[in-house]
VMD Tcl script that draws the C-alpha trace (Angstrom):
set ca {
  {149.61 -167.77 -6.39}
  {147.77 -167.18 -3.12}
  {145.98 -170.23 -1.68}
  {142.33 -170.37 -0.72}
  {141.99 -168.64 2.67}
  {140.16 -170.53 5.43}
  {139.40 -168.68 8.68}
  {138.24 -170.87 11.60}
  {138.33 -168.19 14.29}
  {134.54 -168.08 14.49}
  {134.09 -171.85 14.64}
  {131.67 -173.50 14.00}
  {131.24 -170.86 11.27}
  {134.22 -171.11 8.88}
  {134.90 -168.27 6.43}
  {136.51 -169.18 3.11}
  {137.79 -166.75 0.50}
  {138.86 -167.78 -2.97}
  {141.70 -165.91 -4.75}
  {141.33 -163.69 -7.80}
  {144.19 -165.43 -9.65}
  {143.56 -168.73 -11.48}
  {143.49 -171.56 -8.98}
  {146.40 -174.00 -9.02}
  {145.66 -177.73 -8.73}
  {147.83 -177.96 -5.62}
  {145.89 -175.17 -3.94}
  {142.59 -176.94 -4.67}
  {143.92 -180.21 -3.24}
  {145.13 -178.41 -0.09}
  {141.73 -176.72 0.28}
  {139.88 -180.03 -0.03}
  {142.16 -181.57 2.60}
  {141.33 -178.68 4.93}
  {137.61 -179.25 4.29}
  {137.99 -182.91 5.24}
  {139.72 -181.84 8.45}
  {136.63 -179.81 9.39}
  {134.50 -182.94 9.26}
  {137.06 -184.82 11.36}
  {136.25 -182.54 14.31}
  {132.91 -184.35 14.57}
  {130.84 -181.26 15.42}
  {128.29 -179.36 13.29}
  {129.86 -176.57 11.28}
  {128.98 -174.25 8.39}
  {131.14 -172.67 5.71}
  {130.73 -169.21 4.24}
  {132.54 -169.27 0.88}
  {133.28 -165.97 -0.83}
  {133.76 -166.57 -4.56}
  {133.43 -162.92 -5.57}
  {137.17 -162.39 -6.23}
  {137.29 -165.27 -8.73}
  {137.85 -164.24 -12.35}
  {138.23 -167.66 -13.99}
  {136.38 -170.96 -13.80}
  {137.81 -174.25 -12.58}
  {139.69 -176.20 -15.20}
  {138.38 -179.55 -16.44}
  {141.01 -181.34 -14.36}
  {140.04 -179.35 -11.24}
  {136.38 -180.25 -11.76}
  {137.46 -183.90 -11.90}
  {139.50 -183.49 -8.69}
  {136.51 -181.92 -6.97}
  {134.14 -184.65 -8.28}
  {136.38 -187.45 -7.05}
  {136.93 -185.84 -3.66}
  {133.21 -185.26 -3.11}
  {132.34 -188.86 -3.97}
  {134.86 -190.09 -1.38}
  {134.06 -187.61 1.40}
  {130.38 -186.66 1.20}
  {129.22 -189.49 3.47}
  {131.63 -188.39 6.22}
  {130.67 -184.73 5.87}
  {126.89 -185.15 5.71}
  {126.27 -185.60 9.48}
  {128.24 -182.47 10.46}
  {128.24 -180.11 7.45}
  {125.21 -177.98 8.28}
  {125.53 -175.50 5.42}
  {127.74 -173.96 2.79}
  {126.69 -170.43 1.90}
  {128.32 -169.26 -1.32}
  {128.65 -165.55 -2.05}
  {128.82 -165.14 -5.82}
  {127.77 -161.74 -7.08}
  {128.64 -162.04 -10.79}
  {127.24 -164.43 -13.44}
  {130.71 -166.00 -13.71}
  {130.98 -166.84 -10.01}
  {127.37 -168.06 -9.99}
  {128.33 -170.49 -12.75}
  {131.48 -171.58 -10.90}
  {129.51 -172.23 -7.72}
  {126.71 -174.11 -9.46}
  {129.21 -176.30 -11.33}
  {131.32 -177.08 -8.28}
  {128.64 -177.62 -5.64}
  {125.89 -179.50 -7.43}
  {127.25 -182.64 -5.74}
  {125.70 -181.70 -2.38}
  {122.72 -184.00 -2.40}
  {119.72 -184.45 -0.10}
  {119.22 -182.55 2.11}
  {120.48 -179.53 0.16}
  {123.23 -177.88 2.18}
  {124.43 -175.15 -0.14}
  {122.87 -171.94 -1.35}
  {124.18 -169.10 -3.49}
  {123.80 -165.51 -2.28}
  {124.61 -162.06 -3.62}
  {124.77 -160.51 -0.14}
  {127.34 -161.81 2.41}
  {125.24 -160.51 5.33}
  {122.24 -162.60 4.28}
  {124.56 -165.55 3.61}
  {125.96 -165.36 7.14}
  {122.48 -165.29 8.67}
  {121.49 -168.36 6.67}
  {124.58 -170.21 7.91}
  {123.80 -169.30 11.50}
  {120.20 -170.45 11.10}
  {121.27 -173.77 9.60}
  {123.82 -174.24 12.38}
  {121.20 -173.56 15.03}
  {118.88 -176.13 13.48}
  {121.56 -178.78 13.12}
  {122.80 -178.32 16.70}
  {119.21 -178.47 17.94}
  {118.56 -181.66 15.96}
  {121.69 -183.28 17.37}
  {120.69 -182.18 20.85}
  {117.29 -183.85 20.51}
  {118.93 -187.05 19.22}
  {121.63 -186.97 21.90}
  {124.36 -186.09 19.40}
  {127.82 -184.75 20.07}
  {126.66 -181.21 20.78}
  {124.54 -182.46 23.67}
  {126.52 -185.47 24.83}
  {126.53 -186.20 28.58}
  {129.40 -184.38 30.19}
  {129.67 -181.72 27.48}
  {131.24 -178.67 29.17}
  {128.95 -175.70 29.62}
  {131.61 -173.37 28.22}
  {131.75 -175.30 24.93}
  {127.98 -175.45 24.58}
  {127.63 -171.78 25.46}
  {130.23 -170.85 22.84}
  {128.16 -172.62 20.18}
  {124.89 -171.03 21.31}
  {126.55 -167.62 21.38}
  {126.88 -167.84 17.59}
  {123.10 -167.99 17.11}
  {121.72 -164.73 15.78}
  {118.45 -165.57 17.55}
  {118.10 -165.05 21.33}
  {118.72 -168.34 23.14}
  {118.82 -169.48 26.77}
  {119.90 -172.56 28.71}
  {117.40 -173.28 31.51}
  {117.63 -176.14 34.00}
  {114.62 -178.10 35.23}
  {114.43 -175.93 38.34}
  {113.78 -172.89 36.15}
  {117.21 -171.29 36.60}
  {118.69 -169.61 33.53}
  {122.29 -170.81 33.34}
  {123.20 -168.95 30.18}
  {121.82 -166.26 27.87}
  {123.58 -165.83 24.54}
  {124.81 -162.55 23.09}
  {121.64 -161.99 21.05}
  {119.45 -162.55 24.12}
  {121.48 -160.17 26.26}
  {121.17 -157.47 23.63}
  {117.45 -157.98 23.00}
  {116.16 -158.51 26.55}
  {117.36 -156.98 29.83}
  {117.77 -159.28 32.86}
  {116.37 -160.77 35.00}
  {115.23 -163.71 32.88}
  {112.69 -165.26 35.25}
  {110.05 -165.18 32.51}
  {112.07 -167.57 30.37}
  {111.39 -170.54 32.66}
  {107.66 -170.16 32.00}
  {108.29 -171.02 28.37}
  {109.42 -174.48 29.52}
  {106.80 -175.18 32.18}
  {103.70 -173.78 30.48}
  {104.87 -172.75 27.01}
  {103.59 -169.33 28.10}
  {103.49 -166.92 25.20}
  {104.14 -169.64 22.63}
  {101.14 -168.46 20.62}
  {102.66 -165.00 20.49}
  {106.39 -165.74 20.31}
  {108.14 -168.06 17.87}
  {109.66 -170.46 20.43}
  {111.69 -173.62 20.00}
  {112.66 -175.83 22.94}
  {115.14 -178.72 22.83}
  {116.27 -181.02 25.65}
  {120.04 -181.17 26.13}
  {122.37 -182.66 28.74}
  {125.33 -180.63 29.97}
  {127.86 -181.83 32.50}
  {125.58 -184.77 33.31}
  {122.53 -182.59 34.07}
  {119.42 -182.28 31.85}
  {118.65 -178.79 30.63}
  {116.48 -176.94 28.12}
  {117.71 -174.95 25.15}
  {115.14 -172.22 24.44}
  {115.42 -170.30 21.16}
  {113.27 -167.30 20.37}
  {112.70 -167.06 16.64}
  {113.32 -164.09 14.42}
  {110.89 -161.30 15.13}
  {110.24 -162.31 18.74}
  {111.02 -158.77 19.89}
  {108.35 -157.45 17.47}
  {105.74 -160.16 17.95}
  {103.19 -157.70 19.35}
  {102.80 -156.01 15.95}
  {99.51 -156.45 14.08}
  {99.73 -159.37 11.62}
  {99.77 -157.07 8.57}
  {102.70 -155.04 9.91}
  {104.48 -158.17 11.13}
  {104.43 -159.58 7.57}
  {105.83 -156.32 6.22}
  {108.49 -156.41 8.95}
  {109.50 -159.91 7.83}
  {110.15 -158.69 4.31}
  {111.90 -155.49 5.36}
  {114.23 -157.50 7.61}
  {115.02 -159.89 4.77}
  {116.48 -156.88 2.99}
  {113.64 -156.30 0.51}
  {113.11 -152.78 -0.82}
  {109.69 -151.13 -0.98}
  {109.49 -152.01 -4.69}
  {110.35 -155.66 -4.02}
  {107.76 -155.87 -1.24}
  {105.15 -154.44 -3.61}
  {106.08 -156.99 -6.28}
  {105.95 -159.94 -3.87}
  {102.74 -158.95 -2.07}
  {100.74 -157.39 -4.88}
  {100.32 -154.17 -2.91}
  {100.65 -150.81 -4.59}
  {103.97 -149.07 -3.94}
  {102.36 -146.10 -2.08}
  {100.51 -148.62 0.11}
  {103.75 -150.40 0.93}
  {105.41 -147.12 1.86}
  {102.48 -146.29 4.14}
  {102.81 -149.71 5.80}
  {106.56 -149.24 6.29}
  {105.99 -145.81 7.87}
  {103.41 -147.30 10.25}
  {105.77 -150.16 11.00}
  {108.59 -147.79 11.97}
  {106.20 -145.81 14.17}
  {104.83 -148.92 15.94}
  {108.30 -150.41 16.42}
  {109.76 -147.10 17.64}
  {112.51 -147.00 15.01}
  {113.46 -144.58 12.25}
  {115.24 -146.73 9.66}
  {115.53 -150.25 8.30}
  {118.84 -151.04 9.97}
  {117.51 -150.29 13.46}
  {114.45 -152.41 12.73}
  {116.68 -155.28 11.67}
  {118.64 -155.00 14.92}
  {115.44 -155.47 16.90}
  {114.18 -158.23 14.61}
  {117.32 -160.31 14.93}
  {117.84 -159.44 18.60}
  {121.31 -158.10 17.88}
  {123.16 -154.81 18.00}
  {124.56 -155.62 14.55}
  {122.52 -157.74 12.09}
  {125.68 -158.93 10.38}
}
mol new
graphics top color blue
foreach p $ca { graphics top sphere $p radius 0.5 }
foreach p [lrange $ca 0 end-1] q [lrange $ca 1 end] { graphics top cylinder $p $q radius 0.2 }
display resetview
């Protein structure tokens, strides 16, 4: 039987895929040992678990194995396990996920998704928050002497545009999302530190970090920063469109009539200079590919 696949090539985002065949006890034990090894690294990480191939639930013995392992390892995992996004499209896999992962206590670190794209974005957002929290507390991600290359590799995983700016106003690094969303030069970024310029217009987060013994500022532009000049009504519609909601779902959630929603979406496309939802999402997330 094939084991559970664990792909760490995009660390700190770890992709996990469960097999379609019934899971052997030995495979579950090996998987749990690999999970414990992730925590041993001592850095924030997130797991994206794809349960869609599964066609049978865990056995009673496997549930006991999972229970016992979680009781013994949750305390060690809590400081570094930022998120576990579970992709479970069928009622069966939803049930499997809910049964297996109810052990994750406060704060809740797992969520079940139907869409792997949305699940990945949630993982990235939780990672960004956890790394930022550790940076503000002086955690491992922002420890004195942390190499710039390592820190930059972590920030490059954010789907939101992010910059490292020293106290002299020099931008030392712009992540992939920032480079795609905003052309250089990045002189304007320093103003966000010194005067919080544009903070009322742009969703901005700033955290103090220390890299290679020098203090610096991690600046993160929130989702929708590239479209922040939209009128509030269109901005709210853009939020829902970029979450993947259809016109009918937007109408249901907002109470607007469906023709009204379609008119808003047409105006939104015209104001944003795009012709379809996918292009709008690229601008919203500051990325050439919202996945």
